[in-house]
C-alpha positions as CSV (number, residue, x, y, z in Angstrom):
1,M,16.0,89.8,-111.1
2,S,18.7,88.1,-113.1
3,A,18.7,84.5,-114.1
4,N,21.2,83.7,-111.4
5,D,18.8,85.1,-108.7
6,A,15.9,83.0,-110.0
7,L,16.8,79.9,-107.9
8,E,16.2,80.6,-104.3
9,G,18.4,83.7,-104.2
10,V,21.6,81.9,-104.9
11,D,24.3,83.9,-106.7
12,F,25.8,81.1,-108.8
13,D,28.4,83.3,-110.4
14,Y,29.7,84.0,-106.9
15,E,29.7,80.3,-106.1
16,C,31.8,79.6,-109.3
17,R,34.3,82.3,-108.4
18,K,34.6,80.9,-104.9
19,M,35.2,77.3,-106.2
20,L,38.0,78.5,-108.5
21,K,39.6,80.7,-105.7
22,D,39.2,77.9,-103.1
23,E,41.0,75.4,-105.4
24,L,43.8,77.9,-106.1
25,H,44.1,78.5,-102.4
26,R,44.3,74.8,-101.6
27,H,47.3,74.6,-104.0
28,G,48.9,77.8,-102.7
29,L,48.6,79.5,-106.1
30,T,47.9,82.9,-107.4
31,Y,46.4,83.8,-110.8
32,R,49.9,84.4,-112.0
33,G,51.0,80.9,-110.9
34,L,47.9,79.4,-112.5
35,A,48.7,81.3,-115.7
36,E,52.2,79.9,-115.8
37,L,50.9,76.3,-115.3
38,L,48.3,76.8,-118.1
39,Q,50.8,78.3,-120.4
40,G,53.1,75.3,-119.8
41,A,50.2,73.1,-120.8
42,G,49.9,75.0,-124.1
43,M,47.0,77.3,-123.2
44,D,47.0,81.0,-124.0
45,E,46.0,82.4,-120.6
46,T,47.5,85.3,-118.7
47,E,47.2,86.4,-115.1
48,K,44.8,89.2,-116.3
49,S,42.6,86.9,-118.4
50,I,42.2,84.5,-115.4
51,A,41.4,87.4,-113.1
52,H,38.7,88.6,-115.4
53,K,37.2,85.1,-115.7
54,A,37.3,84.7,-111.9
55,L,35.8,88.2,-111.4
56,R,32.8,87.4,-113.6
57,G,32.4,83.9,-112.3
58,T,31.0,82.9,-115.7
59,F,33.9,80.9,-117.1
60,R,33.3,77.7,-119.0
61,M,33.2,74.3,-117.3
62,S,35.9,73.2,-119.8
63,F,38.2,76.0,-118.5
64,F,37.6,74.9,-114.9
65,L,38.4,71.3,-115.8
66,Q,41.6,72.4,-117.5
67,V,42.5,74.3,-114.3
68,L,41.8,71.2,-112.2
69,R,43.9,69.1,-114.5
70,V,47.0,71.4,-114.4
71,L,46.6,71.5,-110.6
72,G,46.6,67.7,-110.5
73,T,43.2,67.6,-109.0
74,T,41.6,64.3,-109.9
75,K,38.5,64.5,-107.7
76,L,36.4,67.5,-106.5
77,V,33.4,67.4,-104.2
78,V,31.0,70.2,-105.1
79,Q,28.3,71.2,-102.6
80,V,25.4,72.7,-104.6
81,P,23.5,75.3,-102.6
82,M,19.8,74.7,-102.8
83,S,18.9,78.0,-101.3
84,K,20.5,81.1,-99.9
85,N,20.0,79.6,-96.4
86,D,22.2,76.6,-97.3
87,I,25.0,79.0,-98.1
88,E,24.6,80.9,-94.9
89,R,24.6,77.7,-92.8
90,S,27.7,76.4,-94.7
91,V,29.6,79.6,-94.1
92,T,28.6,79.6,-90.4
93,S,29.6,76.0,-89.8
94,F,32.9,76.5,-91.7
95,H,33.9,79.5,-89.5
96,E,32.9,77.6,-86.3
97,A,35.0,74.6,-87.2
């Protein structure tokens, strides 16, 4: 059992990946588009480096805040899953809506 599985079976790396991908989707961006925005802000990121960070889901919070800033996101509501059941209910209700 990894450290990420220690809290009620929640895969927190997956949850982080999902948050990043969801935010990009909301803005209609790909990793390439995000890389261009970050490069324009003076960061040394490429499509490949972002894809690797997203795949691992273990990027730094500072990176995620920089992403939010270049996207123009000023507020983000985060639902913290307390157990694997919370995630399953959330997914079910999302698909039913």
